C-alpha positions in Angstrom: 124.9 -74.5 180.8 128.3 -76.2 180.7 131.7 -75.3 179.1 131.0 -77.6 176.2 127.7 -76.1 175.5 129.1 -72.5 175.6 132.0 -73.6 173.1 129.3 -75.0 171.0 127.2 -72.1 170.7 130.3 -70.0 170.1 131.2 -72.5 167.3 127.7 -71.9 165.9 128.0 -68.1 165.9 131.5 -68.3 164.1 129.9 -70.5 161.3 127.1 -68.0 161.0 129.4 -65.2 161.1 131.2 -66.8 158.1 128.0 -67.6 156.3 126.7 -64.0 156.8 130.3 -62.8 155.1 129.8 -65.1 152.4 126.4 -64.0 151.7 127.3 -60.4 151.8 130.2 -60.9 149.3 127.8 -62.9 147.2 125.2 -60.2 147.2 128.2 -57.5 146.3 129.0 -59.6 143.2 125.2 -59.7 142.1 125.1 -55.9 142.8 128.4 -55.1 140.8 126.8 -57.1 137.7 123.6 -55.0 138.3 125.9 -52.0 138.1 127.1 -53.2 134.6 123.8 -53.5 133.4 122.8 -50.0 134.5 126.0 -48.5 132.8 124.9 -50.0 129.7 121.5 -48.8 129.9 122.7 -45.3 131.1 120.6 -45.6 134.3 121.5 -43.8 137.7 123.1 -46.2 139.9 121.3 -45.1 142.9 117.6 -46.0 143.1 115.8 -44.6 146.1 112.5 -46.4 145.3 114.5 -49.7 145.0 116.1 -49.3 148.3 112.7 -48.5 150.0 111.3 -51.6 148.4 114.0 -53.8 149.8 113.7 -52.3 153.5 110.0 -52.9 153.3 110.4 -56.4 152.4 112.9 -56.8 155.2 110.5 -55.4 157.5 107.7 -57.6 156.4 109.7 -60.6 157.0 111.1 -59.6 160.4 110.1 -61.9 163.2 112.9 -60.8 165.8 114.5 -60.7 167.8 116.5 -57.9 166.2 114.7 -54.6 166.2 113.6 -53.3 162.9 115.6 -50.0 163.4 118.8 -52.4 163.7 118.0 -54.2 160.7 117.3 -51.1 158.8 120.7 -49.6 159.8 122.6 -52.7 159.0 121.0 -53.0 155.6 121.6 -49.3 154.8 125.2 -49.9 155.4 125.1 -52.9 153.2 123.3 -50.8 150.4 125.9 -47.9 150.9 128.9 -50.4 150.4 127.2 -51.8 147.3 126.7 -48.3 145.6 130.4 -47.5 146.6 131.3 -50.7 144.7 129.1 -49.9 141.5 130.9 -46.3 141.7 134.4 -47.8 142.0 133.7 -50.1 139.1 132.8 -47.2 137.0 135.8 -45.2 137.7 137.9 -48.3 136.8 136.2 -48.6 133.6 136.7 -45.1 132.5 139.5 -44.5 129.8 141.0 -41.5 131.5 141.3 -43.5 134.8 144.8 -44.1 136.3 143.3 -47.5 137.1 142.8 -48.2 133.4 146.1 -46.9 132.5 149.0 -46.6 134.9 151.6 -44.6 132.8 151.3 -40.7 132.6 149.7 -39.5 129.2 152.5 -37.1 127.5 151.0 -34.5 125.2 153.6 -33.3 122.5 153.0 -29.8 121.2 155.4 -27.7 119.1 158.2 -29.4 121.1 156.7 -29.2 124.5 156.4 -32.6 126.0 153.3 -31.7 128.5 153.3 -33.8 131.2 156.9 -34.8 131.2 159.7 -33.7 133.5 159.2 -29.9 133.7 156.0 -27.6 133.9 154.8 -26.1 130.6 153.6 -22.7 130.5 150.7 -21.3 128.4 150.7 -17.4 128.1 148.8 -14.8 126.2 146.1 -12.4 126.2 142.7 -13.1 127.4 141.0 -12.2 123.9 142.6 -11.3 120.4 142.0 -7.6 119.6 144.5 -6.8 116.8 147.5 -8.3 115.1 149.9 -5.9 116.6 148.5 -6.9 120.2 149.1 -10.6 119.6 152.5 -10.1 117.9 153.9 -8.0 120.6 152.8 -10.7 123.2 154.2 -13.7 120.8 157.5 -11.8 120.4 158.0 -11.6 124.3 157.1 -15.3 124.7 159.3 -16.3 122.2 162.1 -14.4 123.4 161.9 -16.5 126.6 161.9 -19.7 124.7 158.1 -20.6 125.1 156.5 -22.9 122.8 152.5 -22.0 123.2 150.5 -18.9 123.2 146.9 -18.6 124.2 144.3 -16.2 122.8 140.4 -16.0 122.6 138.9 -15.6 119.3 135.4 -16.9 120.4 134.6 -15.4 123.6 131.7 -16.7 125.6 130.7 -13.9 128.1 128.5 -13.8 130.9 126.8 -10.7 129.4 125.6 -10.8 125.7 126.8 -7.1 125.3 130.3 -7.8 126.4 133.0 -8.3 123.5 132.6 -11.7 122.2 135.8 -11.9 120.2 136.8 -11.4 116.6 136.1 -15.0 115.4 137.9 -16.5 112.5 139.6 -13.4 111.7 140.8 -13.2 115.5 142.3 -17.0 114.8 144.0 -15.9 111.7 145.7 -12.9 113.4 146.8 -15.4 116.1 148.0 -17.9 114.0 150.3 -15.6 111.8 151.8 -14.0 115.0 152.3 -17.6 116.5 154.0 -18.8 113.1 156.2 -15.7 112.8 157.5 -16.4 116.3 157.7 -20.3 116.3 154.5 -20.8 118.8 151.8 -23.1 118.7 148.2 -21.6 119.2 146.1 -22.6 122.1 142.3 -20.9 121.6 138.9 -21.8 122.7 136.3 -23.2 120.6 132.5 -22.6 121.8 130.3 -24.5 119.3 131.0 -27.7 117.2 130.1 -25.6 114.2 133.2 -23.5 114.8 135.5 -26.5 115.1 136.0 -27.3 111.3 136.7 -23.7 110.3 139.4 -23.2 113.2 141.2 -26.5 112.7 143.7 -24.8 110.4 144.6 -22.0 112.9 144.3 -23.9 116.4 147.1 -26.4 117.5 145.5 -27.0 121.0 141.7 -26.9 121.1 140.5 -25.2 124.3 137.2 -26.1 125.8 136.2 -23.4 128.5 134.7 -23.7 132.0 131.3 -22.7 130.5 131.6 -25.4 128.1 132.6 -28.4 130.0 129.2 -30.0 129.8 128.5 -29.0 126.2 128.2 -32.7 125.4 128.2 -32.4 121.7 131.4 -30.0 121.8 133.1 -32.7 123.7 132.2 -35.5 121.4 133.2 -33.4 118.3 136.4 -32.6 119.8 137.2 -36.1 120.7 136.9 -36.8 116.9 139.7 -34.5 115.9 143.2 -35.2 115.8 144.4 -32.3 118.0 145.2 -31.9 121.7 142.3 -30.8 123.8 142.7 -28.3 126.8 139.6 -28.9 129.0 138.8 -26.5 131.8 136.7 -27.4 134.7 133.3 -25.9 135.1 132.1 -23.1 137.4 130.6 -25.3 140.1 131.7 -28.7 138.5 132.7 -31.6 140.8 135.9 -33.3 140.2 133.7 -36.4 139.2 131.9 -34.3 136.4 135.1 -32.9 135.3 136.7 -36.4 134.7 133.6 -37.6 133.1 133.8 -34.7 130.7 137.0 -35.7 129.9 135.7 -39.2 129.2 133.4 -37.8 126.5 136.4 -36.8 124.7 138.7 -39.7 124.9 135.5 -42.2 124.5 135.6 -40.7 120.6 139.3 -41.8 120.2 141.2 -38.6 121.1 143.2 -39.3 124.5 145.5 -36.3 123.7 143.6 -34.2 126.7 144.9 -31.9 129.4 142.7 -31.0 132.2 142.8 -27.3 133.6 141.9 -26.2 137.2 140.7 -22.8 136.9 138.9 -22.0 140.0 135.3 -22.9 141.0 132.4 -20.7 142.5 132.0 -20.6 146.3 130.6 -17.8 148.4 134.1 -16.2 148.7 134.3 -12.7 147.1 137.9 -11.9 147.9 139.0 -13.7 144.4 137.1 -14.0 141.2 136.8 -17.8 141.9 138.2 -20.1 144.5 141.2 -21.9 143.5 140.8 -25.8 144.4 144.6 -26.5 144.7 143.7 -29.9 145.9 142.2 -30.9 142.6 145.8 -31.2 141.0 146.9 -34.2 143.2 143.4 -35.7 143.1 143.4 -35.3 139.2 146.8 -36.8 139.0 145.8 -39.7 141.1 142.6 -40.3 139.4 143.6 -39.8 135.9 146.7 -40.2 133.7 146.2 -36.9 132.1 148.4 -33.4 132.3 147.0 -31.1 134.8 147.4 -27.4 134.3 146.3 -24.6 136.7 144.7 -21.2 135.3 146.0 -18.7 137.8 144.4 -15.6 136.1 140.8 -16.8 136.1 140.9 -18.7 139.5 142.0 -15.4 141.4 141.2 -12.7 139.0 144.0 -10.7 140.8 147.4 -9.8 139.5 148.8 -9.7 142.9 148.1 -13.6 143.6 149.2 -14.8 140.1 152.7 -15.5 141.5 152.1 -17.3 144.7 149.2 -19.4 143.0 151.4 -20.3 140.3 154.2 -21.5 142.7 151.6 -23.3 144.7 150.4 -25.1 141.5 154.1 -26.3 140.6 154.4 -27.2 144.2 151.6 -29.5 144.3 152.5 -31.1 141.2 150.7 -29.4 138.1 152.2 -30.3 134.8 151.6 -26.7 133.6 150.4 -23.0 134.4 148.2 -20.8 132.6 148.3 -16.9 132.8 147.3 -13.9 130.8 149.5 -11.4 129.3 148.4 -8.2 127.6 150.7 -5.5 126.2 148.3 -2.8 127.7 145.7 -4.4 130.1 144.3 -0.9 131.0 142.7 -0.8 127.4 142.0 -4.7 127.1 138.3 -5.3 125.9 138.2 -8.2 128.4 139.6 -9.1 131.9 141.6 -5.8 132.1 142.0 -6.1 135.9 143.6 -9.5 135.7 146.2 -9.5 132.8 149.8 -8.6 133.2 151.6 -6.2 131.2 154.8 -7.3 129.6 157.0 -5.7 132.6 154.8 -7.4 135.2 155.2 -10.6 133.0 158.8 -10.4 132.9 159.0 -10.3 136.7 156.4 -13.1 137.1 158.3 -15.4 135.0 161.8 -14.4 136.2 160.5 -15.2 140.0 158.9 -18.5 139.0 162.1 -19.6 137.2 164.0 -18.8 140.4 161.3 -20.9 142.5 161.7 -23.7 140.1 165.6 -23.9 140.3 165.5 -23.3 144.2 163.3 -26.2 144.4 165.2 -28.4 141.7 161.9 -28.5 139.6 164.2 -27.2 136.5 166.8 -29.5 135.0 
């Protein structure tokens, strides 16, 4: 074989390479269209039966010389790439996606611009137990110039025999204490049925970890003209968390704040495992403000300050922590709430940290 023959064959290979490339990209475009159809029909993007059918078709028509194992490997990579394209298209289409909206969403509550400039804090007791209790905490927060207070009136608990909250009466107590101290109320709603009766007393609707995939509640919150604080589920992936937020925004409410509150792992040193990497991922993937709940993620008072610092350092828009006048007698989460003296120290140290790192203006 002469040099001219070699160059001719190489030229043919180049042509075939380009044709294969063209066909792969053409196939990808068809697969993307299939993904759009599946999206509308609510069909799972990955279909193992369809993949097996395609591999069998290739096997039945493979006349060599390429071994079938090699053909299977090549096409499985092509299938994998196609699925990734469909998933990427899905993420781009999400209303909460950074690819859909480049600029940050700013949620304004009681003068606080959440997601803008400096971190926002949400403090308060785990559960509303009495007017005196929440009034004491509210006064301590107002003295520090805070804008928000949290407190649970409806409490979803692991055991049905644990304190379930004071319900609407608890919300009324919290609202009274908040108004008297110039604060806005952040409180959890656990069912769509509670939402309407709570609207007069809640400024920010919290959807807790156990309800992150309560889709009817998510849709109901999306139809209300109030900000929503959505907590990540106990074992939810970030993708599931983002899609839960999509349920809310798809109903018209884009005033959503995400909250990383720790996920369940095999580790027992803390109540949950704080996934601090979720903060920058959520900031990159969505345009929504991101909080970190240091109380529920750690379950330990001695870890509240270092994890709060970590949250702010990694870019969180805010921090949540629980404060109680006398945690020893608290009806829930007594081991992890700060008393007022501990809160003073926590807040002071956090302010020093932010000033040292030029996070405060």
